[in-house]
N, C-alpha and C positions, 0 to 999 in steps of 0.2 A: 692521196692528194695528187693533183696534176703534176707531171714531171717538171714543168717550167716554174713551179711555185716553191717557195721555201718558207719554213716557219721563222727563220731568222729575219727574212725580209718582212714577213707579216708582223713580227714583234716590233721592228723599227717603225713600220707604218702605224701600228696601234699606238705606240708611244707618241708619235707626232699628232695623231688624231685626238688623244685625250688631253686637251689643253685646259681643262677645267679640273678643279679638285673635287667638284660635286659628284658624289657617288651615284646619284640617280641619273644624271646626264651621262656619266661615264659608263654605267651599266647598260643604258639604252644604246649608246654608241658602240659598245663592245659587242652586243648581240647583233646589231645591224651589220657591223664590220665582218664578224665571223660568218654570218649567214651569206653575205655577199662574196666573201673571199675563199671560203672552204667549200669545195664541191660536195654534192650528194648528201645534203642535209635537208631535213624537212621541219626541224624545230631547233631553236637555240634559246635558252633563257636562264634566268637566275631564279633560284628559290632561296629565300632569306629565313634565317632563324630569328623570328621576332617573338617567339614564345618557346618555352621549354619543350623539347622533344617534338617540335613541329616545324615544318618548312612551309612558308607562305610564298605564293607566286609573286615574283618581281617582274622587271622588264623582260620582254621576250620577243621573238620573231617566229611566226608560224601560226598554226591553228589555235583556237582557244585551248587552254590547258587545264589539267587537273589541279585542284586546290581545295584544301591544304593537303600536304603529304606528311603523315606521321613518320617519325624515325623508324618505326617498326615495319614499314612497308616499302617495297620497291627498291629500285636501284639508287634513287636519290636518298632514300632512308638508310640504305646500307652505307652509302658514302658518308652521310651525316654521322652515323654510329661509329664507323671505323676511322673517319677522317683520312681515308685513303681513296685515291682515284679508282673508280670502277669502270672497266672496259668490257663490255658485253657484246659478243659477236652475234648472238641470237637471243633477243629478249624473251622469246617464247619458251625458253628453257628455264626461266626464272619463275619459281612457283608463285611468288608474291609480286610479280611485275604489275605495275599499274599501267594499263593500256589507255592512254588518252587519245591516241591516234592509231587506228588499226593498221595504217601504212608503215608505222615504225617497226623496224626489225633489229637494229643495232643501236647501242647507246653508250655514251661516254659521259661520266659525271665526275667533275673535278671539285674537291672541297676548297672553300675559301676560308682561310684562317687569318685571324688577327692575333698574333702571338699564339697562345694556346687555345683561344676561343674560336669556335666555329661561327663564322658570320653568315655563311650560306653555301650554296653549291652552284656551279655552272653546269647545266644539263644540255647535252647535244644528242639529237636523235637522227637516225638515217633510215631510209627505206631499204638500204642495201645491207644484207647480212654480212658480217665480217668487215664492215666499212672502216673501222678504226684500228690502225696499226700501233705498234709501240712508238713509232715516230710521230704519229698523230697525237698520241697521249702526251709525249714529252713536249711537243710543240704547243698544244693547248694548255698544258700546265704552265708553260712560259708565258702565254698570253694572259692567263689568270694572274701571274706574278706582276705583269705590267699593269693590269687593272688595279691590283692592290696597291702597288707603289704609287700610282698616279691619283689615287682617290683617298679622300678623308672618309673612312668608313665609320658610321655611327655604331656605338655600342648598344645594340638592341637589348642586351641583357639588363641594362639599367632600368628598363620598364617592367621587368618581371616582378 
């Protein structure tokens, strides 16, 4: 991240931006905000768990994306299975990496939980290997917390 930027400032800015409780509006705004404020990204987006063991594309910024993503595949799938953030310095070292954009080299995926239930993930890609630091991970996890706190997230599992 650029030295003159801080995630604490971005957190406050995102809180001010998300003035609707609508999850769809807030997810679109969150993607656009992160894409604009966090340097060296080529894709930011949400994948939602709208079916068992499957992530479905939600709002995003960047090139067209892969859809759907099973829990058994890729970095997003690993995040969904483990419910732990995945920070990958070089996606080409991941055997089951799903390459939606050949320009992507690093990836950070943050789980979005409603209580104990996985709602979805926030996926960030970068063309720079090693782009995401521990500070980026903590900062982006804080931005996800803002998104969750400011949004009324539907319980997609009710439709299963």
